[in-house]
Kinemage of the C-alpha trace (Angstrom):
@kinemage 1
@onewidth
@group {chain A} dominant
@subgroup {mainchain}
@vectorlist {calphas} color= white
{ca met a 1} P -11.336 63.849 65.599
{ca ala a 2} L -12.638 60.843 63.806
{ca ser a 3} L -16.067 59.328 64.703
{ca asn a 4} L -16.202 56.148 66.531
{ca gly a 5} L -15.358 53.224 64.356
{ca ser a 6} L -13.530 55.301 61.803
{ca val a 7} L -10.217 53.616 62.402
{ca thr a 8} L -11.783 50.427 61.987
{ca arg a 9} L -13.301 51.377 58.671
{ca trp a 10} L -10.024 52.810 57.501
{ca ile a 11} L -8.266 49.360 58.267
{ca gly a 12} L -10.860 47.631 56.405
{ca ala a 13} L -10.548 49.804 53.371
{ca leu a 14} L -6.697 49.696 53.607
{ca arg a 15} L -6.884 45.896 53.322
{ca ala a 16} L -8.965 46.351 50.266
{ca gly a 17} L -6.404 48.469 48.658
{ca asp a 18} L -7.886 51.875 49.385
{ca his a 19} L -4.983 54.306 49.323
{ca ala a 20} L -7.224 57.117 50.654
{ca ala a 21} L -7.660 54.999 53.728
{ca ala a 22} L -4.068 54.879 54.112
{ca gln a 23} L -3.988 58.681 53.921
{ca gln a 24} L -6.468 59.071 56.740
{ca leu a 25} L -4.326 56.623 58.964
{ca trp a 26} L -1.239 58.396 58.158
{ca glu a 27} L -2.762 61.689 59.133
{ca arg a 28} L -4.028 60.351 62.287
{ca tyr a 29} L -0.864 58.403 63.548
{ca phe a 30} L 2.105 59.825 61.700
{ca arg a 31} L 3.049 62.426 64.224
{ca arg a 32} L 2.529 60.110 67.147
{ca leu a 33} L 4.830 57.564 65.403
{ca val a 34} L 7.471 60.406 64.874
{ca gly a 35} L 7.212 61.176 68.646
{ca leu a 36} L 7.835 57.671 69.716
{ca ala a 37} L 10.546 57.141 67.272
{ca arg a 38} L 12.284 60.189 68.533
{ca lys a 39} L 12.117 58.696 71.894
{ca lys a 40} L 13.515 55.459 70.940
{ca leu a 41} L 16.318 57.277 69.093
{ca glu a 42} L 17.047 59.889 71.800
{ca his a 43} L 20.371 58.436 72.834
{ca ala a 44} L 21.437 57.596 69.295
{ca pro a 45} L 23.920 59.711 67.404
{ca arg a 46} L 22.360 61.651 64.611
{ca arg a 47} L 22.916 60.154 61.244
{ca ala a 48} L 21.469 60.154 57.790
{ca ala a 49} L 18.170 58.553 59.120
{ca asp a 50} L 16.108 60.393 61.739
{ca glu a 51} L 12.631 59.708 63.406
{ca glu a 52} L 10.790 60.731 60.510
{ca asp a 53} L 12.404 58.154 58.512
{ca val a 54} L 11.780 55.407 61.219
{ca ala a 55} L 8.138 56.409 61.304
{ca leu a 56} L 7.632 56.696 57.469
{ca thr a 57} L 9.224 53.217 56.980
{ca ala a 58} L 7.117 51.659 59.822
{ca phe a 59} L 3.994 53.226 58.365
{ca asp a 60} L 4.954 52.141 54.747
{ca ser a 61} L 5.824 48.520 56.046
{ca phe a 62} L 2.254 48.507 57.775
{ca cys a 63} L 0.464 49.702 54.827
{ca arg a 64} L 2.060 47.017 52.411
{ca asn a 65} L 1.715 44.289 54.928
{ca ala a 66} L -1.914 45.112 55.678
{ca glu a 67} L -2.967 45.085 51.990
{ca gln a 68} L -1.401 41.592 51.686
{ca gly a 69} L -3.384 40.309 54.623
{ca arg a 70} L -0.403 39.649 56.798
{ca phe a 71} L -1.955 41.060 60.094
{ca pro a 72} L -4.828 38.716 60.652
{ca lys a 73} L -5.588 40.074 64.355
{ca leu a 74} L -5.866 43.730 63.088
{ca glu a 75} L -9.188 44.540 63.867
{ca asp a 76} L -9.619 48.006 65.554
{ca arg a 77} L -7.637 51.019 66.598
{ca asp a 78} L -6.306 49.337 69.596
{ca ser a 79} L -4.759 46.642 67.756
{ca leu a 80} L -3.559 49.061 65.207
{ca trp a 81} L -1.777 51.359 67.666
{ca arg a 82} L -0.075 48.061 69.272
{ca leu a 83} L 1.158 47.185 65.757
{ca leu a 84} L 2.397 50.588 64.887
{ca val a 85} L 4.265 50.768 68.136
{ca val a 86} L 5.909 47.491 67.525
{ca leu a 87} L 6.779 48.268 64.069
{ca thr a 88} L 8.231 51.785 64.882
{ca ala a 89} L 10.181 50.462 67.968
{ca arg a 90} L 11.758 47.444 65.814
{ca lys a 91} L 12.601 49.985 62.993
{ca ala a 92} L 14.119 52.378 65.462
{ca ala a 93} L 16.078 49.499 67.319
{ca his a 94} L 17.563 48.195 64.070
{ca leu a 95} L 18.632 51.664 63.054
{ca val a 96} L 20.485 52.214 66.296
{ca arg a 97} L 22.064 48.613 66.126
{ca asp a 98} L 23.109 49.073 62.628
{ca gln a 99} L 24.473 52.457 63.175
{ca asp a 100} L 26.486 51.044 65.903
{ca arg a 101} L 27.685 48.343 63.679
{ca leu a 102} L 28.712 50.904 60.914
{ca lys a 103} L 30.541 52.897 63.408
{ca arg a 104} L 32.634 49.754 64.491
{ca arg a 105} L 33.386 49.152 60.740
{ca gly a 106} L 34.686 52.741 60.188
{ca ala a 107} L 33.575 55.857 58.656
{ca ala a 108} L 35.093 55.086 55.107
{ca ala a 109} L 33.145 51.829 54.711
{ca ala a 110} L 30.014 53.443 56.211
{ca ala a 111} L 30.007 56.210 53.695
{ca asp a 112} L 30.217 53.903 50.744
{ca ser a 113} L 27.550 51.733 51.825
{ca glu a 114} L 25.111 54.001 53.594
{ca asp a 115} L 22.268 54.234 51.080
{ca glu a 116} L 22.287 50.306 50.722
{ca trp a 117} L 22.576 49.833 54.538
{ca leu a 118} L 19.621 52.556 55.126
{ca asp a 119} L 17.233 50.496 52.681
{ca glu a 120} L 18.160 47.280 54.418
{ca val a 121} L 17.692 48.614 57.877
{ca leu a 122} L 14.406 50.395 57.453
{ca ser a 123} L 12.714 47.530 55.349
{ca arg a 124} L 13.066 44.919 58.414
{ca glu a 125} L 9.970 43.592 60.014
{ca pro a 126} L 9.549 43.073 63.682
{ca asp a 127} L 9.753 39.408 64.626
{ca pro a 128} L 6.530 37.877 66.355
{ca ala a 129} L 8.241 37.254 69.590
{ca phe a 130} L 8.965 41.077 69.993
{ca ala a 131} L 5.324 41.764 68.837
{ca ala a 132} L 3.761 39.496 71.386
{ca gln a 133} L 6.122 41.027 74.027
{ca val a 134} L 4.756 44.485 73.098
{ca ala a 135} L 1.190 43.369 73.294
{ca glu a 136} L 1.531 41.775 76.723
{ca glu a 137} L 3.207 44.760 78.033
{ca tyr a 138} L 0.402 46.914 76.799
{ca gln a 139} L -2.178 44.584 78.473
{ca arg a 140} L -0.069 44.429 81.623
{ca leu a 141} L -0.026 48.215 81.930
{ca leu a 142} L -3.712 48.577 81.404
{ca ala a 143} L -4.491 45.870 83.876
{ca leu a 144} L -2.478 47.797 86.585
{ca leu a 145} L -5.038 50.551 86.340
{ca gly a 146} L -7.722 48.368 87.567
{ca asp a 147} L -10.713 50.895 86.632
{ca ala a 148} L -12.347 50.890 83.323
{ca gly a 149} L -12.464 54.730 83.339
{ca leu a 150} L -8.710 54.932 83.857
{ca arg a 151} L -8.019 52.302 81.073
{ca glu a 152} L -10.249 54.261 78.614
{ca val a 153} L -8.397 57.597 79.244
{ca ala a 154} L -4.734 55.694 79.027
{ca val a 155} L -6.035 54.238 75.572
{ca gly a 156} L -7.252 57.525 74.450
{ca leu a 157} L -3.763 59.126 75.440
{ca met a 158} L -1.974 56.328 73.847
{ca glu a 159} L -3.822 56.952 70.697
{ca gly a 160} L -2.801 60.617 70.837
{ca tyr a 161} L -5.845 62.274 71.902
{ca lys a 162} L -5.555 65.507 73.943
{ca ala a 163} L -7.254 65.620 77.246
{ca glu a 164} L -10.012 67.692 75.850
{ca glu a 165} L -10.637 65.309 73.142
{ca ile a 166} L -10.607 62.203 75.661
{ca gly a 167} L -13.029 64.252 78.070
{ca ala a 168} L -15.411 64.830 75.141
{ca arg a 169} L -15.468 61.297 73.792
{ca leu a 170} L -15.695 59.698 77.114
{ca gly a 171} L -18.143 62.224 78.806
{ca tyr a 172} L -15.640 63.464 81.597
{ca ala a 173} L -15.096 67.107 82.750
{ca arg a 174} L -11.588 68.500 82.004
{ca arg a 175} L -10.736 68.141 85.879
{ca ser a 176} L -11.797 64.478 85.842
{ca ile a 177} L -9.438 63.756 83.014
{ca thr a 178} L -6.753 65.627 84.882
{ca arg a 179} L -7.125 63.554 87.904
{ca lys a 180} L -7.261 60.407 86.035
{ca leu a 181} L -4.147 61.243 84.168
{ca lys a 182} L -2.316 61.975 87.416
{ca ile a 183} L -3.522 58.688 88.939
{ca ile a 184} L -2.220 56.918 85.739
{ca arg a 185} L 1.119 58.492 85.999
{ca glu a 186} L 1.392 57.710 89.574
{ca leu a 187} L 0.342 53.850 88.940
{ca trp a 188} L 2.679 53.714 86.016
{ca met a 189} L 5.854 55.592 87.498
{ca tyr a 190} L 7.795 52.610 88.369
{ca glu a 191} L 6.423 50.365 85.930
{ca val a 192} L 7.548 52.178 82.478
{ca pro a 193} L 11.199 52.558 81.908
{ca pro a 194} L 12.197 56.534 81.131
């Protein structure tokens, strides 16, 4: 597990063009982005692009735009995770939408233009309205928890830490983390769509 502030340092280094920082962020977040993309694509038919392609293009888009200074509110791991969620969700949604569009156009037309289509779909950026919506939903769900300890555990979980890592980081026993996770699930059960 990285030390406190390492993600913030990597963000700063990435903005300065340090590709080693991008590699650190890649190692920390890529597996989680693949999982998120898999969830977003679970009802879509399998095509040439899959969840790894979506996560890869989302992360690549993030790196390119961060180096160009396009994310002025990107300050720490929380804002980074929210941004990566938005980018990945948008890439997945565009992929599904465009796959449906191709299916309607017909298989022959799709086969001829699939490479061109894939490049176009995976290079799109999220619009600001969607990014704002995701950020508001993130804040709303955290606010539902009420307790700062529950919020810390929920953020750790969304960042991809395991229960043991969250406990070690926050100074909670494993049983306490398990109990807090149960409370979070109960509070969010009807708030988050399956």
